[in-house]
Residue frames as qw, qx, qy, qz and C-alpha x, y, z in Angstrom:
[[0.341, 0.047, 0.362, -0.866, 114.74, -26.69, 256.23],
 [0.024, 0.300, 0.943, 0.139, 111.70, -28.92, 256.29],
 [0.319, 0.087, 0.049, -0.942, 108.51, -27.23, 255.23],
 [0.363, 0.356, 0.843, -0.175, 104.96, -28.45, 255.09],
 [0.168, 0.154, -0.395, -0.890, 103.44, -27.74, 251.72],
 [0.639, 0.178, 0.415, -0.623, 100.40, -29.90, 252.31],
 [0.864, 0.433, -0.014, -0.256, 101.12, -32.05, 249.30],
 [0.945, 0.171, 0.023, 0.276, 103.78, -33.80, 247.35],
 [0.536, -0.537, 0.219, 0.613, 107.48, -33.06, 247.45],
 [0.493, 0.869, 0.001, -0.047, 108.88, -30.66, 244.88],
 [0.766, 0.430, -0.215, 0.427, 112.35, -30.43, 243.36],
 [0.013, -0.743, 0.345, -0.573, 113.40, -27.89, 246.00],
 [0.785, -0.496, 0.217, -0.302, 112.87, -30.61, 248.65],
 [0.894, 0.272, -0.335, 0.119, 115.59, -32.87, 247.29],
 [0.258, 0.543, -0.580, 0.550, 118.32, -31.56, 249.63],
 [0.526, -0.364, 0.474, -0.605, 116.23, -32.19, 252.75],
 [0.962, 0.072, -0.038, -0.262, 115.19, -35.57, 251.34],
 [0.676, 0.457, -0.513, 0.267, 118.85, -36.47, 250.80],
 [0.136, -0.511, 0.607, -0.593, 119.45, -35.78, 254.49],
 [0.802, -0.152, 0.333, -0.471, 116.75, -38.28, 255.48],
 [0.915, 0.330, -0.225, -0.053, 118.04, -40.77, 252.92],
 [0.409, 0.560, -0.602, 0.397, 121.60, -40.42, 254.23],
 [0.481, -0.419, 0.536, -0.553, 120.35, -41.04, 257.77],
 [0.943, 0.047, 0.179, -0.276, 118.86, -44.34, 256.61],
 [0.771, 0.522, -0.344, 0.122, 121.85, -45.19, 254.44],
 [0.120, 0.587, -0.648, 0.470, 124.25, -44.68, 257.35],
 [0.613, -0.310, 0.495, -0.533, 122.10, -46.35, 260.00],
 [0.917, 0.113, 0.316, -0.217, 121.27, -49.41, 257.93],
 [0.434, -0.461, 0.646, 0.426, 124.65, -49.61, 256.19],
 [0.734, 0.639, 0.184, -0.136, 123.68, -49.16, 252.56],
 [0.584, -0.362, 0.491, 0.535, 126.74, -50.28, 250.63],
 [0.610, 0.643, 0.370, 0.277, 127.86, -49.03, 247.26],
 [0.447, 0.123, 0.076, 0.883, 129.80, -46.27, 245.62],
 [0.057, 0.412, 0.246, -0.875, 128.83, -42.64, 246.06],
 [0.299, 0.142, -0.508, -0.795, 127.39, -42.73, 242.54],
 [0.323, -0.243, -0.903, -0.148, 125.37, -45.86, 243.32],
 [0.142, -0.465, -0.665, 0.567, 123.93, -44.28, 246.46],
 [0.151, 0.330, -0.051, -0.930, 123.03, -41.11, 244.55],
 [0.350, -0.030, -0.713, -0.607, 121.12, -43.23, 242.01],
 [0.305, -0.375, -0.863, 0.145, 119.27, -45.07, 244.79],
 [0.051, -0.431, -0.401, 0.807, 118.47, -41.77, 246.52],
 [0.246, 0.195, -0.336, -0.888, 117.13, -40.34, 243.27],
 [0.365, -0.183, -0.844, -0.347, 114.96, -43.43, 242.75],
 [0.239, -0.450, -0.752, 0.419, 113.53, -43.18, 246.27],
 [0.057, 0.354, 0.126, -0.925, 112.87, -39.46, 245.81],
 [0.334, 0.048, -0.553, -0.762, 110.95, -40.13, 242.60],
 [0.392, -0.274, -0.871, -0.112, 109.00, -42.98, 244.16],
 [0.300, -0.513, -0.650, 0.475, 108.11, -41.03, 247.32],
 [0.113, 0.028, 0.057, 0.992, 107.62, -37.56, 245.89],
 [0.336, -0.500, -0.561, -0.568, 103.84, -37.89, 245.99],
 [0.572, -0.618, -0.490, 0.226, 104.07, -37.58, 249.79],
 [0.106, -0.968, 0.082, -0.211, 104.79, -34.41, 251.78],
 [0.468, 0.528, -0.560, 0.435, 108.44, -33.99, 252.74],
 [0.347, -0.500, 0.509, -0.608, 107.63, -33.71, 256.44],
 [0.922, -0.102, 0.158, -0.339, 105.89, -37.10, 256.38],
 [0.862, 0.370, -0.309, 0.159, 108.74, -38.81, 254.53],
 [0.209, 0.575, -0.566, 0.553, 111.35, -37.37, 256.91],
 [0.599, -0.389, 0.419, -0.560, 109.27, -38.41, 259.94],
 [0.981, 0.076, -0.050, -0.172, 108.94, -41.93, 258.51],
 [0.662, 0.471, -0.465, 0.352, 112.73, -42.16, 258.10],
 [0.096, -0.533, 0.553, -0.633, 113.32, -40.92, 261.64],
 [0.803, -0.239, 0.255, -0.483, 110.75, -43.36, 263.03],
 [0.936, 0.229, -0.268, 0.012, 112.37, -46.27, 261.19],
 [0.430, 0.489, -0.560, 0.512, 115.71, -45.41, 262.76],
 [0.268, -0.435, 0.494, -0.703, 114.31, -44.82, 266.24],
 [0.725, -0.123, 0.378, -0.562, 111.73, -47.57, 266.55],
 [0.954, 0.231, 0.117, -0.151, 112.56, -50.33, 264.12],
 [0.229, -0.659, 0.665, 0.265, 116.16, -51.44, 264.21],
 [0.916, 0.375, 0.081, -0.119, 116.96, -53.51, 261.19],
 [0.690, -0.351, 0.453, 0.442, 120.00, -55.11, 259.69],
 [0.436, 0.192, 0.559, 0.678, 119.53, -53.88, 256.15],
 [0.090, 0.109, -0.121, -0.983, 118.39, -50.81, 254.28],
 [0.444, 0.400, 0.660, -0.456, 114.56, -50.58, 254.27],
 [0.135, 0.250, 0.719, 0.634, 112.76, -51.21, 251.03],
 [0.311, -0.243, -0.166, -0.904, 109.64, -49.25, 250.23],
 [0.681, -0.356, -0.574, -0.284, 107.57, -52.07, 251.67],
 [0.525, -0.160, -0.601, 0.581, 109.41, -51.61, 254.99],
 [0.058, -0.223, 0.115, -0.966, 107.76, -48.24, 255.44],
 [0.581, -0.453, -0.501, -0.454, 104.54, -49.96, 256.53],
 [0.632, -0.322, -0.568, 0.418, 106.12, -50.22, 259.98],
 [0.114, 0.346, -0.129, 0.922, 105.97, -46.47, 260.45],
 [0.004, 0.256, 0.686, -0.681, 104.20, -45.31, 263.59],
 [0.130, 0.656, 0.739, 0.084, 100.44, -44.73, 263.27],
 [0.043, -0.824, -0.173, 0.538, 100.85, -41.00, 263.84],
 [0.102, -0.424, 0.547, 0.715, 102.93, -40.79, 260.71],
 [0.155, 0.232, 0.892, 0.355, 100.62, -43.05, 258.74],
 [0.171, 0.688, 0.548, -0.443, 97.76, -40.70, 259.47],
 [0.240, 0.779, -0.129, -0.565, 99.03, -38.40, 256.71],
 [0.352, 0.555, -0.662, -0.360, 100.61, -41.01, 254.46],
 [0.802, -0.099, 0.529, -0.260, 98.92, -44.37, 254.83],
 [0.864, 0.499, 0.015, -0.065, 99.91, -45.20, 251.29],
 [0.014, -0.786, 0.617, 0.033, 103.66, -45.02, 252.05],
 [0.608, -0.235, 0.757, -0.046, 103.58, -48.76, 252.65],
 [0.776, 0.483, 0.400, -0.066, 102.29, -49.30, 249.12],
 [0.215, 0.866, -0.361, -0.270, 105.24, -47.51, 247.55],
 [0.957, 0.143, 0.151, 0.203, 107.19, -49.77, 245.22],
 [0.056, -0.905, 0.383, 0.179, 110.72, -48.43, 245.59]]
C-alpha cells in the first residue's frame, strides 16, 4: 500500500519501495545475484528515503513508461522524470545513488 506521509520515506515503506525497485530491475535487466540486488535496493532506499514514497514510486513508473532505456537507471537518470513528478521532488535528479 502506497501512502502519502508528506515527507520522507520511513522503514515501513521498504516493502512498497522494493516493489518499485523490482519493476525497474526487471524492466531494465539489472543483473546480479539475489543478494547483490538486495544490496543495491537497500542502497537506493537509503539514498532516496528523503523523498515521499509516492513520489519515488511515480518516478519509477514514469521511467518505465516514458523513458525506455537499455540499462538500469542511475540516480542521475531520475532527472528525466515527468514535470508533474518533479513538482514534489525536484531534487531527485541530484540524488547520488
